[in-house]
C-alpha positions as CSV (number, residue, x, y, z in Angstrom):
1,M,93.4,126.2,115.4
2,I,93.5,128.3,112.6
3,K,90.4,129.3,110.9
4,P,90.1,127.9,107.4
5,I,89.9,130.4,104.6
6,N,86.2,130.5,103.3
7,I,86.0,130.2,99.7
8,S,82.9,130.7,97.2
9,I,83.4,129.9,93.4
10,Y,81.3,131.8,91.0
11,Y,81.8,129.7,87.8
12,D,81.0,129.7,84.1
13,Q,81.6,126.0,83.6
14,L,80.6,123.7,86.7
15,L,83.4,120.8,85.4
16,V,86.1,123.6,85.8
17,A,84.7,124.6,89.0
18,E,84.4,121.3,90.6
19,G,88.0,120.7,89.5
20,Y,88.9,123.8,91.5
21,K,86.9,122.6,94.4
22,A,88.6,119.1,94.3
23,V,92.0,120.9,94.5
24,L,91.4,123.2,97.3
25,S,89.3,120.7,99.4
26,G,92.5,118.7,99.5
27,H,94.0,121.3,101.7
28,K,92.9,121.8,105.2
29,Q,93.3,125.8,105.4
30,F,90.6,126.1,102.4
31,H,87.0,125.5,102.9
32,I,84.7,125.8,99.7
33,S,81.3,127.0,100.7
34,N,79.7,127.8,97.5
35,L,79.6,126.7,93.7
36,I,77.6,129.7,92.2
37,E,76.4,129.6,88.5
38,N,77.1,132.7,86.6
39,D,73.6,133.1,85.6
40,V,72.7,133.7,89.3
41,D,73.0,137.0,91.1
42,I,76.0,136.4,93.4
43,L,75.1,139.4,95.8
44,K,72.2,137.4,96.6
45,K,73.9,134.0,97.1
46,I,76.8,135.3,99.3
47,K,77.0,137.2,102.5
48,Y,80.1,139.3,103.0
49,N,81.1,138.1,106.2
50,E,80.7,134.4,105.1
51,T,83.0,134.5,102.0
52,D,86.9,135.4,102.8
53,L,87.9,135.0,99.0
54,L,85.6,134.8,96.0
55,I,87.0,133.0,92.9
56,I,85.4,134.3,89.5
57,E,85.7,131.8,86.7
58,F,85.1,133.0,83.3
59,S,85.7,131.2,79.6
60,D,87.0,134.4,78.5
61,I,86.7,138.0,79.7
62,T,84.2,140.4,77.8
63,K,82.9,143.8,78.7
64,E,79.7,142.6,80.1
65,N,82.4,140.7,82.5
66,I,84.4,143.9,83.2
67,T,81.1,145.6,84.0
68,Y,79.8,142.7,86.3
69,I,83.0,142.8,88.1
70,N,82.9,146.5,88.6
71,H,79.5,146.4,90.0
72,L,80.6,143.4,92.2
73,H,83.5,145.5,93.5
74,K,81.5,148.6,94.3
75,S,78.7,146.4,96.2
76,L,81.3,144.7,98.2
77,P,84.6,146.8,98.3
78,S,86.2,144.9,100.8
79,Q,85.8,141.4,99.2
80,K,89.0,139.7,97.9
81,L,88.8,138.8,94.5
82,L,90.6,136.3,92.5
83,I,89.9,135.9,88.6
84,I,90.6,132.9,86.7
85,S,89.9,133.0,82.7
86,G,90.7,131.2,79.6
87,S,92.2,134.3,78.0
88,I,92.3,137.9,78.5
89,T,93.3,141.2,76.3
90,H,95.6,143.9,77.2
91,K,92.6,146.3,77.1
92,F,90.8,144.4,79.7
93,I,93.6,143.6,82.2
94,N,94.3,147.0,82.8
95,P,90.7,148.2,84.2
96,L,90.8,144.9,86.2
97,I,94.0,145.5,88.0
98,K,92.9,148.2,90.1
99,I,89.7,146.3,91.6
100,I,90.8,142.6,92.0
101,D,93.4,141.1,94.1
102,G,94.6,138.2,92.0
103,Y,94.3,136.9,88.4
104,L,95.1,133.5,86.8
105,L,94.8,132.0,83.5
106,R,93.5,128.6,83.3
107,T,96.6,127.0,82.0
108,C,98.3,127.9,85.2
109,S,98.9,124.9,87.4
110,S,96.8,123.9,90.7
111,E,100.0,125.0,92.7
112,K,99.9,128.4,91.4
113,L,96.4,128.6,92.4
114,I,97.3,127.5,96.0
115,L,100.0,130.1,95.8
116,A,97.9,133.0,94.7
117,I,95.4,132.5,97.6
118,H,98.2,132.6,100.0
119,E,99.7,135.6,98.5
120,I,96.2,137.3,98.6
121,F,95.9,136.7,102.3
122,E,99.4,137.5,103.4
123,G,98.4,141.4,101.7
124,R,99.8,141.1,98.5
125,K,98.2,141.1,95.4
126,Y,99.0,138.1,92.5
127,L,99.4,138.1,88.6
128,C,100.3,134.7,86.9
129,S,103.6,135.2,84.8
130,Q,101.8,134.1,81.9
131,L,100.3,137.6,81.9
132,I,103.4,139.3,81.5
133,P,103.4,139.5,77.6
134,I,100.0,140.8,77.7
135,L,100.8,143.6,80.5
136,L,103.5,144.8,78.4
137,E,101.9,145.1,74.8
138,D,102.3,148.4,73.4
139,N,98.7,148.4,72.6
140,H,99.6,149.9,69.0
141,E,102.0,152.6,70.5
142,N,105.6,152.9,70.5
143,G,105.9,154.7,73.6
144,F,105.6,158.4,74.7
145,K,107.5,161.2,76.0
146,I,106.9,163.1,79.1
147,D,108.5,166.4,80.4
148,L,108.8,165.9,84.1
149,T,110.7,167.8,86.7
150,S,113.5,166.0,88.7
151,R,111.2,166.0,91.7
152,E,108.3,164.6,89.5
153,R,110.9,162.0,88.4
154,E,111.7,161.0,92.0
155,V,108.0,160.8,93.0
156,L,107.3,158.6,90.0
157,S,110.1,156.3,90.9
158,L,108.9,155.8,94.5
159,L,105.6,155.4,93.5
160,Y,106.3,151.9,92.2
161,T,108.4,150.9,95.1
162,T,106.4,152.1,98.1
163,K,102.8,151.4,99.2
164,H,101.5,154.6,100.3
165,N,101.8,158.3,99.6
166,S,103.0,158.7,103.1
167,D,106.0,156.5,102.5
168,I,106.9,158.9,99.6
169,A,106.5,161.8,101.6
170,E,108.6,160.3,104.3
171,K,111.2,159.4,101.9
172,L,111.3,162.8,100.1
173,N,111.0,164.9,103.5
174,I,107.8,166.6,101.9
175,S,104.1,166.6,103.0
176,Q,101.5,164.2,101.8
177,T,99.8,167.1,100.0
178,T,102.9,167.8,98.0
179,V,103.1,164.2,97.0
180,R,99.5,164.1,95.9
181,T,100.0,167.5,94.0
182,H,103.1,165.9,92.3
183,L,101.0,162.8,91.3
184,K,98.3,165.1,89.9
185,N,100.8,166.8,87.7
186,I,102.4,163.7,86.4
187,R,98.9,162.5,85.6
188,Q,98.0,165.4,83.6
189,K,101.2,165.6,81.8
190,C,100.5,161.7,80.8
191,G,97.1,162.5,79.4
192,N,95.1,159.4,79.3
193,K,98.1,156.9,79.5
194,N,97.3,153.9,81.8
195,E,99.4,153.0,84.7
196,V,101.2,150.0,83.1
197,Q,102.2,152.7,80.1
198,L,103.6,154.9,82.9
199,M,105.3,152.0,84.4
200,R,107.2,151.3,81.3
201,Y,108.1,155.0,81.0
202,A,109.5,154.9,84.6
203,C,111.5,151.7,83.6
204,N,112.9,152.9,80.3
205,K,114.1,155.7,81.8
206,N,115.8,154.1,84.9
207,L,113.8,155.5,87.4
208,L,113.1,152.5,89.3
209,K,115.9,151.2,91.7
210,D,115.5,149.4,94.8
211,N,112.7,146.8,95.8
212,C,111.6,146.4,92.4
213,I,110.2,142.9,91.0
214,P,111.7,142.1,87.4
215,L,109.0,140.9,85.3
216,C,111.5,138.8,83.6
217,P,115.3,138.2,83.8
218,N,116.1,139.6,80.3
219,C,114.2,142.7,80.4
220,R,114.1,146.0,82.5
221,F,110.5,146.1,83.3
222,F,109.3,145.9,86.7
223,L,105.9,145.8,88.4
224,Q,104.9,147.2,91.6
225,K,106.1,145.9,94.8
226,K,102.8,145.0,96.0
227,W,102.0,142.8,93.1
228,A,103.5,139.1,92.9
229,L,104.3,137.5,89.8
230,I,105.7,133.9,89.9
C-alpha cells in the first residue's frame, strides 16, 4: 500500500484552510495532519519527518510573509512548500520562486491544487497559469541589453533547458568549472537583473530552443523546464 502524502496547512483564515482540508481529505493519497494558525510558531508545531508538504495560506503576500517564508526555508531547507495567496505582486514573486516548490492563487480550482501537489512530488515545481502576467511584468523597465560572447549565449540557452550545471558541461563538452565561470560572467554583465528578466532576454534573443515550456500560445516567452505551468 502506498503511503499517503502527509500535509500540514498553515493558514491565515480558518474557513479557507478547512476548505482545502475537505478537498484533500477526499483523496486517499493525502493525509492532513495539522491545521496551524499563522500566529503560532510553525517550527514548534511540525516535525520535519512528519510533514511531507507544508501548504502556507495567506490572504496577501507582504514583506513580513516573505521574511517568514525565508526563515522557514532556512530552518527546514528540505521541507516542500506550496504557497496559496489571494494576490501577489511582481516584486514579491521573484524572491519566492527560488525557495518554494509551488504557488497557487486562491482563484485556482481544487483540481489545480491536486495537480500542484502531484507535480511537486514528481520532482517538479508548479506555478498556476494565472501568475504568468505577473511574472512577465516589466517592473517599470523596457528591457535591457547584454553584450554576451557566443559561448555565454550557449550557456544561457542551456541554463533554461537543463536541470544541472553538469548537463550544460556535457552538452558543450566543457568542465563544470568553466560553466560556473561563464554563469558568473553572465550575471556580472546583467548587474542586478533577476532571473525572470534574464529569461525574458534569452527568449527575446531566440536563445531558447528545445524542451522549453511556452508560457502562453501567443508569445515567445518560456519558463524553465523544471517548472510546470498549467
